[in-house]
N, C-alpha and C positions, 0 to 999 in steps of 0.2 A: 420133207415128206408132207403131202397134203393131209390135212386133218379136219375132222368135223367136230365142232363143239356145240353141245346142246346146253343152253343156260336157262335156268328157271329162277328168276329173282322175284321175290314177292315182297311188296310193301317197301321197296327200297327205291328212292327216286332216281338216282343216277349212278352209273358205274363207268369207269373208263378202262377199256381194255388196251394195254400197251402191246403192240405187235412189232415185229421186225418189218419195217417197210411201211407201216400204216398205223394210225390210231383211230379206233372206232368208238363212238359214243353210243351207248345202248340205253334207250329209254325203257325203263321197266315199270311204267305205270300200269301197263297191262299185266294181268296175273301171270301169264306165261308167254314167253316169246322164244322162238328158236332162231339161232343165228348160225349160218353155215359160212365158214371162211375157208377158201381154197388158196393153196399156194402160199400160205403164211404159216409161220411157226412161232409159238410163244417162246420168248426168251426172258424168263423172269430174272435170271442172274444179271443180265445186262441192264434191265430196268431198275433193279435195286441199286446198281452202282451209279445211276444217272444223278447228276446234280440239278434237280428240278428248279431250284430257285434262280439259277443263273441263265437258263435257257427256256423261257416260257413257250408253250406251244401256241399255234395260231388260235386254238380254242380257249386259251386261258384269259383272253381279253385284256383288261387293264391290270397292270402290275403296280403295286405300291413300292416305290423306291424308298428304302429306309436310309436314314443317316447312319452310316457305319462308324465304327470306332476309328478316330483319327489319331489315336495314340496319346501318350503322355498323361493318361488318366483323365482325359477331358470327357465330361458327361453332358455338357450343354454348350451351345454356341449362339452367337447373335447373328441373325441372317442380315447381312449388310446390303446385298443387292441380288436380285434375280437376274439371270442371264437369259431366261426364257419366259414365255407367257403361255396361257392356255391356248391350245390350237397350233402351237409351233411344232414343226417336225424337228426331231433331234436324232443325232447319231451317236454311236458309242464313242466315249472319251471326249465328247464335246462338253463344254462347261454348262452346268445347271445354275449355280449360284456362287456367290462369294460369302464366306462366313468368317467370323472372328471369334476366337475363343479367349479365355483368360490369358493365353500365352502367345497366340500368334494368329495371323490370317491364313486362310486356306481357300482353295478353289475346289468345289465339289463337281465331279464330272459324271456323266451318265454311263451306266453299264449296258444300256439297251438302245436299239434303234426303234423309233416309234414316234407317237404323237403325244404331246403333253395334254393331259385331260384335267388335272387339278393341282393347284398349289396349296399345300397344307398350312403355310405360314405367310404372314405379311412381312414387308420389310421392317427391320428392327425388332422383330419378334425373337423370343428365345426358342431355339429348336433343340430338342432332346435327342441324344444319341440312341439309336435303336428304334425310334419312332418314325412313322411315314413322313417323308419330306415332299414328295411329288408323286402323282399318279401318271404312268406312261402306258398308253395303248401300244403294245408291241407290234412289230411288223416282221415276225419270224417267217422265214421261208421253209419249205420242206426240207432242204438240205440242212438248215440250222436245227431243225427239229430232231433229226436223226443223228447228226454229227456230234461226237463228244468234244470237239475242239473248243466250242464256246464254254463248256463246263470247265475245261482245264484252264482257260484264260481267266475265269472268275473264281478260281479256287482260293482258299485262304492265303494270306500273305506269306506263305512259306514256299520257297523254291529250293529244291535239292540240286546242288551243283554236282557235276560229274567230272571225273578225271578222263584222260584220253582213252583209257581202256574200258570206260563205262562204269567203273566202280564209284560209289558215293564218296565225295571228298569233303562233305560238310554241308551246312545249310545257310542259305542267304534269305534274308527277309526283305521283301519288296512288294509294293502294290502292283496290280496289273498295269496301271498307267505308267509306272516307273519301268517295268519290264518292257513295255512296248516302246518307250522312249529309248531305252538302251538297245533294243533290237533294231530300231530304225536308224540309230546312230552307229551301229556296228561296234558296240562297246561290250566287253566282257564284264559282267557285274562282279565277278570274282576279283577284279582289279580295283574296284571302287570301295573306298572306306566309308562305311555307313556311320552316320552320326545320330540316328534316331534311337529310340528305346530298344534295348537288347541288340544293338548293332544294325537295326533296320536301315536299309538304304532308301534315302529320300530323293525326291526329284532334284533338289538343290545339290545333293551329293553328285548326281550324274552330270548336272550342268557344270559344276565346279571341276569335275574330272575332265570334261570336254574342253574347258577353258585352259586347264593346265596342259593338256595335250597339244593345244594350238599354239601356246606361248611357252616354249621351253626356256629354262633359266639360262641367262648368258654366262659365259665363262668368267671365272673370278678375276683373271688377269687380263681380260680382253680390253684393248684400248677403247676409250669412249669416242665414238664417231661424232663429228659436229652435225647438229640437226636443229631444225627449228624448234623453238621452245613450245612445249605443249601447255596449254592453259590448264591450271588446276581445276578440279571440280568445284562448282559454286558451293558456298556455305549453305547449310540447311536454312530454310526460311524461318524467321523469328516466330515465336509463339504469338497467337492473336492477342491483341490488347483487350483489357477488360472494359466493357462498355461503361460510359460515364452515367448513363441514365439508370436511376435506381429502379429496383423491381417494384411493380405495382402491388404485389402481394406474394405470399409464400408460394414456392414452387417445389413440387416433388419430382425428382429425377431418379430413375432406376440406376443402380450401381452396376455398370457393365464394362466389358472390355478390359482395358489396361487398369482402370481404377479398381475394378472388381478383383483383378489379380493382385494388385498391390494390397488391398484390404485383407485378402486371404494370407498373403505372405507375411504381412506385418502381425497378423494375429498369431501365426505360428511362431514368429520371432519373439513373442512375449514369453514363451517357455524357455528362452535361452538367457542365462545369466550373463549380462554384458559387463565388461569393464573397458575403460578408455585410457588411451595413452596419447599425449600430444607433444609436439616438438616444432621447432622452426628450422628452416633450411635456407642456406645462402645459395641462390641459383645464379650468381653473377657469372661464373665461368660457363654454365649451361646456356645462359642467354646469348653469350657471344658465339658459342658453338652452334646454337640453333639457327642463327642468322646464316651461317655458311651452309648448314644442311638444308635449310629451306630453299635456297637457290638451286641446289642439286635436285631436290625433290620436285620442284616446279618444272624442271626440264623433263621429268618423267611423268608429269601430270598428277603428282601427289600433293595434296594439301597437308603440310607438316606442322603440327602444333607441338606443345610440350607433352601432351598425353601419351603419345607413343613411347617417349623416353621414360615417363613414369611407369608405364606398363612393363616395358622391357627390363627396367631396373628392378621392379618387383619380382619378375620371373627369375632373375639372377639371384636375388636374395632368397626366394623360395627354394632354390636348389640347396642352399645351406640350412634352411629351416623348413623342412617339408611338413612339419606338424601344422603349419599355417595353411597348407594346401591339402589338408585332410578333411575327413568327415566322420561324424559319430554315427554308428548304425542306429536303426530304429529302436532297438532294445537298450541302447546305451552301454553295451558290453564290449564293443570293439571299435577301434579307430581304423578307418580305411584311408590309407595314404594314396592319393591320386597321382598317377604318373604324369598325366597331362596337365599343363598349366593353362587352363581355360579361364582367362581373366575377364571378368565382366566389367563393362564401362557404362556407368549410368548416363542416360541421355534424357534430356527434357524435350518432350514433344507436345503437340497440340492436344493429344489424347491423354497425356500424363507421363509419369516416370516409367521408363523401360530400361532394362539392363541386359542388352545382348552381350555375348562373350566371344572373345577372340580365341579360337581353338589352337592349342599347341604353341603357345607363345615361346616356349623354350627352344623351339626349332626354327624360329623366324628371325630375320634381320630387322633393324629399325624401320627401314623403308617398307618391308613386308607388313609389319605391324601397322604402320601408318596407312598403307593402301587398304588393308582389311578394315581398319577403322573408318576410312572414308566410305567404303561400301556399306558398312552397317549403318552409318549415319544417314546415308541417302535412302536406304530402305526404311529406316525408322521414320524419317520425315514423311515418307509416302505411305506409312502404315502397312508395309509389305514384308516385315520380318517374319520368318517362319519359326515354328516351335523348336527346330534344331538349333537356331541361332539364339534363342532365348532360354534354353535349358542346358544343363550339363556344366554350369559354371563351377569353379573351384575356389575362386578368390575374386574380390571386387574392389574397384577404385571409383570414387565419385569426385567430380571436379566442380565443387560449388563456386569456385573462383570465376568461372565463366559467367556467372550471374552477378557476383560482386561480394559474396561473403568471405570472411577470413577464417572463422572457426566454425565447426559443426560437430555434432555427435552422430556419426553414421550408425544405421541400424543394420545388423547382420541379416543377410539373406539366406535362410536355411536351405539346404543342409550345409552351407559354407560355415566356416568357423572364424573368419576375420574379414574386415572391410576397412578401407582407408578413405578418408575425406580430405581433399586438397583445397585450400583457399586460394584467393587471388594473390598474384605477385605484386608486391609493393616495393617501391624504392624508398629505403629508410637509411638513416645514418647508423653506422656500426664502426667499431674499432677494428683496425687491422692488427697484424702481429707486432707492428712497431708502435702501436698505441695511437696511431693517427685516425682521425674520423674520416671515413670514406663512404661513398655511395654504395649501397648493396641492394641486390634484388632478393627480397626475403619472401618466403611463402610459409604458411603454417600448415601442418598436417595433423590430422586427428585419426587415431586408429580405434576400432572397437573389435573385441575378440570374445570368443566363447570361453568363459572362465571354467567350464567343466573340464576342458582338456588343455587350455592354454593359460600359462601364468604370465604375470607381468614382466618377469625377467626375459622370457623368450620373446615377448612382443617388443620389449625395449631393444634387445640385441638385433632383432630383425629390422627394426626401424633405423637403428644406427648404421647398419650395413647398407640399407636402401639410401639413407641420407648421404653416405660416403660416395656412392655411385653418382648421385646427382650433383654433389658439390665438387667432385673431381671426375668429370665425364670420361677422361682418358682411361681411368681404371675400369670403368664399365666396358669400354671398347676392348680393352685387353682381355677381359674375362668372357666376352661373347664368343660363341662357337660358330 
């Protein structure tokens, strides 16, 4: 119904009257002004439900795009690279910049269509979560102004999934970019296992699901067809050598990225009472078996080292000693036994030590463990590991032998309660059962455990079982599911 509204606003500079079908700006610098509006009706209820931050109006001008919470308790990031510059036109979901937190790298994408007007940080600056990152002059159309679709797309990261009859069946956590990727790929997010905090579905989860759909697992008894040998992935590039030229003077360098994360983790580790347990293992039989497995792995494009065997053997031993795959809660009152064996593998990169973890090792074969390790090593060398791949670990193994050491005292990575350190394999003389001196492939292992909940006997029994699997690999194959 047409209506006439008489407004008298005194000493108030501006007011915006939201109408169905139009927005009118009223300048009230004059003492009294009458405004007659025909064929429009005020609808305050709809206005109050609008999500104004996500759909700016054409009159809102420049919008400050703030760095949103990227999860895992991250409060600041290093701005690695800008993907835009002032004056560039940008569309929704296009990349704005690359950032790196204490835990992983991430790409920040735009929520708006518009023109970049200001960059609030320089490259390598520390950007704070919740603070302006870039100013964008929006290009909203009239349809965007009145349609609630954009507001729905930019709602908080919580999506309510529905059953076939329309009833609520639970909640899925995912960002708008992830939802858009799933929608474009015709993927039902309810079928995707989220690895983020509180089960949040990440972009990598969707991509991994897509890859699994494209490459179904072969039948267990299917004969192997002859095919050309696939070349294994190249080894990661070596760490840069230290320059021989001495420094001309002192240099101050901010602690950032991976090294900053390591500093924080090791500071937390100081609160954990460590104890160590060491032993040596004869890998002679495993060395012979690995030669055979390596040839089979290379045919499938997998680079097969000893580490996948160490990891899988640890998972088998953790099944019998679940206390070493547990965590102590924040108050120290309860022990949380973790169902998944997410085993972290320490990797040396140009940026420092990183420990991505292989999820659900208890469900994987040796080759599946090796393939996942190859993938993580490649991403680590490129600095592209995500937070999901660097968090959620339940147990860790470090292989110092790849550099050349024999013994080490590994430091626990909280909230885990145990970690193992493996030295280099050496050919040494040993006595066999008949008392003869023979050549043996010997490796030293050093364990560290949280003495608040793990005792020496438990660590020793776990190590003995792990050792038996490696010294007699056939027993490990028999126990694998």
